[in-house]
Structure formats: C-alpha cells, structure tokens
N, C-alpha and C positions, 0 to 999 in steps of 0.2 A: 144889144138886142139881137135875137136870132130871126133871121128871114125864114119864113115857112118853105119847106122843101118844095111844095108845088110852085111857089113863086119863083124859085131858082130855076126850076126845069122850064117854066113858060117865059121867063124874062128874054127879051130880044132887044137888040140895038141899044144897049146901055153903054155909058161911058166906061173907060177903063178903071176909073175910081169905083164906079158901082160893081163892075165886075169883080175887083179886088175885094169889095165888102162882101159880096156873095161867097166867095172862097173862104174868107175869114169866118163868116157866119157858119159855114159847114164845119170847119176846123173847131170853132167854139162849141158846136153841137157835139162833136166827138169828145172834147173835154168834159162837157157837161154829163154825157153818158157815163164817162170814166168815174167822174166823182160820185154819181148816183149809184154806181155798182161797187164802190170801194169797200163798204162794210160787208159785203156778201162773202160766204165761203168761197174758196178758190174754184171748185168745179162749177158752182153756180155762177160766180162772177165771170168766168170764162165763157160760159154758155150765154148768159144775158148780155154781157158787153158785146160779144160777137154778133149775137142776133140783132141788137139794136144798132150796132155800128155799121153792120154790113149795108143796111139800107142807106145810110148817109154816104158811105164810101161808094156805092153804086150811083147815086146822084152826083157825087163829086167827080167820078170817071166821066160821066155824061157831060158834066160842066166843062171839064178839061178838053174833051173832044170838040165840044162846041166853040170853046173860047181860044184854043191854042193859036189858031190862024188869025184871029182877030186882035191879038195883043201885039202891041208895038214890039217889033223884033228885038230891040236892045233895051227894052223897058224892064222894070221890076217884076211885072205880072208874067211877062214871058219867060223870065229867069225862074220864077217860082213854078210855073207850069213845067218847064224843062226838068227842074229838079224833081218834081212829083213823078213825072214820067220815067225818069232815069232811076228812081229809088222805089217805085211803086211796089214791087214784091217785097222789099225790106219794110216799107212803111205799113204793109197789110199784115205783117207777121203778128202784130199785137192781138189779131183776131182769134188766133190759135192758142195763145197762152197768156192768161190774165196777169201773170207775174211780170210781163214785159210792160214797160212804161210807154206812154205815147210820146213823151219828150225825152230829150237827153240832157236835162238840166244837171244831173248828178255828174255825168261824164264831163260836161263843159266846165263845171265848178272845179273838178279835180285837175283837168288840164290848165285852167287859169291859175290854180294854186301852184302847179309845177313851173309854169312860166314864170309867175311872179317870184317864187322862190329862186329859180335860176338867175333872174334879173338881179335880185338882191345880193346873191352871192357873188356875181360878177362885179357889182359896184363895190362891195366890201372888200373884195380881193384887189381892186384897183386903187382902193383908198388906203390899204395898209401895206406894209413891207412883208417880206417872206416869213418873218417871225410873228406876224399878226398884229403888230403894233403900228400906230400911225406914225409915219415920218414926221420929224419936227420941221417947223416952218424955216425956210432959209433966212 
C-alpha cells in the first residue's frame, strides 16, 4: 500500500518502523511509475518517467533531510539514509535516460553467477587430481 505523498510530508514523531515504511512507500511509488511507463516509446518514457518521478524524489529528499538525525545512528534506517545521501547523484540518473533501470537486479545476478561458478570450480579442483579424475579412496 502506498502512503499518500502529502501524508509523508506532514508526518511527525513517528516510530523508526513507520519512517522506514514511508521510505519504502516512496521507493514503491518510483517502481510503480516505472512499470506504468514501460510500454511507452523511449523519448516519451524518458520524459514521462522523469516528470512523474521527480516529484517523488523531491519528497524523498525532504523526507531524508527531516529523518536523518532522528534515525538510530547504527540502525538500518540510518544506513539506508546514508547510502541514499552518498549515492544521490547516481540514483537520480535514471531521470535523464529511460534506458537506465531503477534497480541493479541484472548486475547482481551476473555477479552471483560468477561467484557461484568460481566457488564450484574451486570445489571441483579440490576434489580431483591434476588429471581431472577423482583420487581413489585409501
């Protein structure tokens, strides 16, 4: 369920869990906009997605400013806010080019495949002799 933008801007004195829900609602709204623009031609998708997402990102920036000092310093919310602040420019690049994805799921999957492949080869190499055959049991 998406929290209305006005409610997020007006929210005060909420728990850390509620503040995290507000942030997730804003992120969910960005993904909803992206899904709704997916079938548009590239120039129109870029323009429409940027126009609609910019409002959400402006609210998110205000939310970050309001909540960064209220978050538990070593908690997950503070870590998420810190990540957003450090990566803000990169995270906003999708506004300029609709070919850019909001997530990095493809990159993560490719890295996961490379790591699993490497791990499998290391196990295979350790379980075989130099000729590629399994040593016989003693």
